[in-house]
C-alpha positions in Angstrom: -26.8 29.8 119.1 -27.1 26.0 118.2 -23.5 25.6 117.2 -21.9 27.8 120.7 -24.0 25.2 122.8 -22.8 22.3 121.0 -19.2 23.8 121.1 -20.1 24.5 124.8 -20.9 20.7 125.8 -17.9 19.4 123.6 -15.6 21.8 125.9 -17.1 21.0 128.7 -16.8 17.5 128.1 -12.9 17.6 127.4 -12.4 19.4 130.3 -14.0 17.1 132.3 -11.9 14.0 130.8 -8.9 16.3 131.5 -9.5 16.9 135.0 -10.0 13.3 135.6 -7.2 12.2 133.9 -5.2 14.9 135.8 -6.8 13.5 139.2 -5.3 10.0 138.2 -2.2 11.4 137.4 -1.7 13.1 140.9 -2.8 10.3 142.5 -0.1 8.0 140.7 2.4 10.8 141.6 1.4 10.6 145.5 1.5 6.8 145.2 4.8 6.9 143.5 6.4 8.7 146.2 4.8 6.9 149.7 5.8 3.7 147.7 9.9 5.1 147.3 9.0 6.1 151.1 8.7 2.5 152.4 12.4 1.4 151.3 13.5 4.8 152.8 12.0 3.9 156.0 13.2 0.4 155.5 16.6 1.3 155.4 16.5 3.7 158.4 14.7 1.2 160.5 17.6 -1.3 159.9 20.1 1.3 160.7 18.2 1.2 164.0 18.4 -2.3 164.8 21.8 -2.2 163.5 23.0 0.0 166.6 22.5 -3.0 169.0 20.6 -0.8 171.5 17.2 -2.3 172.6 15.1 0.7 172.5 16.5 1.2 169.0 15.6 -2.3 167.8 11.9 -2.2 169.2 11.5 1.7 167.1 13.0 -0.4 164.0 10.3 -3.2 164.6 7.8 -0.7 164.9 9.0 1.0 161.1 9.0 -2.7 159.9 5.6 -3.6 160.8 4.2 -0.4 159.2 5.8 -0.9 155.8 5.7 -4.7 156.0 2.1 -6.5 155.6 1.9 -9.3 158.4 2.9 -11.9 156.2 5.2 -10.4 153.7 7.8 -12.7 152.4 11.2 -11.4 152.6 14.5 -12.8 151.4 18.1 -11.9 150.9 20.8 -13.9 148.9 24.2 -13.1 148.0 26.8 -14.3 145.2 28.1 -17.0 147.6 25.0 -18.5 147.9 23.7 -17.6 151.4 19.9 -17.2 151.4 17.6 -16.1 153.8 13.7 -16.5 153.6 11.4 -15.8 156.3 7.8 -14.3 156.8 6.8 -11.5 158.4 8.3 -8.1 160.1 9.3 -10.0 163.5 11.2 -12.7 161.6 13.2 -10.3 159.5 14.1 -8.3 162.7 15.5 -11.6 163.8 17.7 -12.1 160.7 19.0 -8.0 160.5 19.5 -8.1 164.3 22.0 -11.2 163.8 23.7 -10.1 161.0 24.4 -6.4 161.8 25.0 -7.2 165.6 28.8 -7.7 165.1 29.1 -4.0 163.6 29.0 -1.1 165.6 27.5 1.1 163.0 25.8 0.5 160.1 24.3 3.3 157.0 21.8 1.5 154.2 21.8 4.3 151.9 19.1 4.0 148.7 20.2 5.0 145.1 18.0 4.8 142.3 14.3 4.1 142.6 11.9 3.0 140.2 8.5 2.4 141.0 6.0 1.1 138.6 2.2 1.8 140.1 0.4 -1.0 138.5 -3.2 0.2 139.8 -4.8 2.8 142.4 -7.0 2.0 145.3 -10.6 2.9 145.1 -12.2 5.7 147.1 -12.6 3.4 149.9 -8.8 2.6 149.6 -9.4 -0.9 148.6 -7.0 -2.5 145.9 -3.9 -0.8 144.7 -0.5 -2.6 143.8 2.6 -1.6 142.4 6.4 -2.8 142.3 10.0 -1.1 143.2 13.1 -1.7 142.1 16.0 0.0 144.6 19.7 0.4 144.6 21.1 -0.2 148.0 24.9 0.7 149.2 25.3 -0.3 152.8 28.3 0.0 154.9 29.0 -1.8 157.8 31.6 -1.1 160.4 33.5 -2.8 163.4 35.8 -0.2 164.6 39.0 -2.8 165.4 38.2 -5.4 162.8 36.2 -4.7 159.1 34.5 -2.4 157.2 32.1 -4.4 155.0 30.5 -2.4 152.0 27.6 -4.2 150.5 26.0 -3.4 147.0 22.8 -4.5 146.1 19.0 -4.3 144.7 16.0 -4.5 146.3 13.0 -6.0 144.2 9.8 -5.0 146.1 5.9 -5.8 145.6 3.4 -3.5 147.6 -0.5 -3.4 147.9 -2.2 -0.8 149.5 -4.0 -1.9 152.6 -7.1 0.1 153.8 -6.5 1.9 157.0 -2.9 1.6 156.5 -1.8 2.9 153.4 0.8 1.3 151.0 3.2 -2.0 152.2 5.8 -4.4 151.1 4.5 -7.7 150.9 7.3 -8.9 149.0 11.0 -8.1 149.0 13.5 -9.8 147.8 17.4 -8.3 148.3 19.8 -9.5 145.7 23.6 -8.9 146.5 25.6 -7.5 143.5 28.8 -6.7 144.9 30.9 -5.9 147.9 34.0 -5.9 149.7 35.3 -6.6 153.2 38.1 -4.4 154.5 40.2 -6.2 157.1 41.3 -3.1 158.8 43.9 -5.6 161.0 46.5 -5.7 158.1 
């Protein structure tokens, strides 16, 4: 009987450890998905801003306010040396609107996304950090002039904000390659 009680106690202990590990695994899976969606929403918001329609620009701004922290450091560079660096979603809207205003339509497609959840928030939603790398393929069109194809990589750092959820607090876009096709020739 003693042996049975001991074995039961050991099994119960192992099962509770496994349940805790399973809960953490599920939490990491959910966090990974939520973090991936930050960059997907970013792409959608950028395309809304790229329509040059004031209502869509404001909708895109709203998405940026959800996915970025108010003080987010946002940077972009390309091999030619052009470099943008701003703080906060409203300043980034200005950069994106200025860059895309010459086009009639844009489409920002995300490919491979790799997320590293470094830590999860506690039960009160405090803490939690991670990073994400996302491949970008962007297409920009001006029907009478050019098609601009932009290939790049987003490097994002994220943290969990209590009452809001996961947000990007640092994002860098690095251009890998691209091509501008002049439709007038």
